[in-house]
C-alpha positions as CSV (number, residue, x, y, z in Angstrom):
1,M,-51.3,24.0,12.8
2,E,-49.5,26.8,14.6
3,K,-52.5,29.1,14.2
4,T,-54.8,26.7,15.9
5,I,-52.5,26.3,18.8
6,A,-52.1,30.0,19.1
7,V,-55.9,30.2,19.3
8,F,-56.3,27.5,21.9
9,I,-53.6,28.8,24.3
10,P,-55.6,31.9,25.4
11,I,-58.8,30.0,25.5
12,A,-57.2,27.3,27.8
13,F,-55.7,30.0,30.0
14,F,-59.1,31.7,30.4
15,I,-60.7,28.4,31.2
16,C,-58.1,27.7,33.9
17,V,-58.5,31.1,35.5
18,T,-62.3,30.7,35.5
19,L,-62.1,27.3,37.1
20,C,-59.7,28.5,39.7
21,V,-62.1,31.4,40.7
22,Y,-65.0,29.0,40.7
23,F,-63.4,26.4,43.0
24,V,-61.9,29.0,45.4
25,S,-65.3,30.7,45.8
26,R,-67.0,27.2,46.2
27,F,-64.5,26.3,48.9
28,R,-65.1,29.6,50.8
29,Y,-68.9,29.0,50.6
30,E,-68.6,25.5,51.9
31,A,-66.2,26.6,54.7
32,I,-68.6,29.4,55.7
33,T,-71.6,27.1,55.8
34,K,-69.8,24.4,57.8
35,L,-68.3,26.8,60.3
36,G,-71.5,28.9,60.6
37,G,-69.7,32.2,60.0
38,P,-66.9,33.9,58.3
39,I,-63.4,32.3,58.3
40,P,-61.3,33.7,61.2
41,R,-58.2,35.4,60.1
42,S,-54.9,35.4,61.9
43,P,-53.4,38.8,62.7
44,A,-51.1,40.2,60.1
45,V,-47.4,39.9,60.9
46,K,-45.1,42.9,60.0
47,Q,-42.4,41.9,57.6
48,S,-39.1,43.6,57.6
49,W,-38.1,44.8,54.2
50,K,-34.5,45.4,55.3
51,R,-33.7,41.7,54.8
52,I,-35.4,41.4,51.4
53,G,-33.7,44.6,50.3
54,T,-30.3,43.3,51.4
55,V,-30.7,40.1,49.3
56,V,-31.8,42.1,46.3
57,I,-28.8,44.4,46.7
58,G,-26.6,41.3,46.9
59,F,-28.1,39.9,43.7
60,A,-27.5,43.3,41.9
61,F,-24.0,43.5,43.2
62,G,-23.2,40.0,41.9
63,T,-24.7,40.9,38.5
64,L,-22.6,44.1,38.5
65,I,-19.4,42.2,39.3
66,T,-19.9,39.7,36.5
67,G,-20.7,42.5,34.1
68,F,-17.5,44.4,34.9
69,L,-15.5,41.2,34.6
70,F,-16.9,40.6,31.2
71,E,-16.3,44.2,30.2
72,W,-12.7,44.1,31.3
73,N,-12.2,40.7,29.6
74,Y,-11.2,38.8,32.7
75,V,-13.6,36.1,31.8
76,G,-13.6,34.5,28.3
77,I,-16.9,34.9,26.5
78,N,-16.8,31.7,24.4
79,T,-15.7,29.2,27.0
80,D,-17.7,26.3,28.4
81,W,-17.4,27.6,32.0
82,T,-18.8,31.1,31.5
83,G,-22.3,30.2,32.6
84,F,-21.0,28.4,35.7
85,F,-18.9,31.4,36.6
86,I,-21.8,33.8,36.3
87,V,-24.1,31.6,38.4
88,G,-21.3,31.1,40.9
89,V,-20.5,34.8,41.4
90,I,-24.2,35.7,41.7
91,S,-24.8,32.8,44.2
92,L,-21.8,33.8,46.2
93,C,-23.0,37.5,46.5
94,V,-26.6,36.4,47.3
95,G,-25.2,34.0,50.0
96,I,-23.1,36.7,51.5
97,S,-26.1,39.1,51.5
98,L,-28.3,36.4,53.1
99,F,-25.7,36.1,55.9
100,I,-25.6,39.9,56.4
101,A,-29.5,40.0,56.3
102,D,-29.6,37.4,59.0
103,K,-27.6,39.6,61.3
104,F,-30.2,42.4,61.2
105,D,-32.2,42.8,64.3
106,D,-35.8,44.1,64.3
107,K,-36.6,46.7,66.9
108,D,-40.2,45.4,67.1
109,K,-39.2,42.1,68.7
110,T,-40.1,41.8,72.3
111,I,-38.3,39.5,74.9
112,D,-40.6,37.6,77.2
113,G,-39.2,37.3,80.7
């Protein structure tokens, strides 16, 4: 039974990907024929990687703090609250990093009079 399921999973995945490609190309073809030309694209917006990097650093810092606390035995390993503590510390560090990332100003912003 497990061997047949193991065979059907890649086949089902291939069918899903094939159908997705088919329907996306079909939608594009119908949009081009209805509009009478290619689909207009909006101009690309530059994204500041400083904010994303700050959040990633906050996540890494929270993971590092929980690792040190476990290594130094400040947190019991076999307690019921261990998972909540890990998620809480990482969430706190990510929240602080989101607050710090919100304070970053981009130099590319222009002020309209």
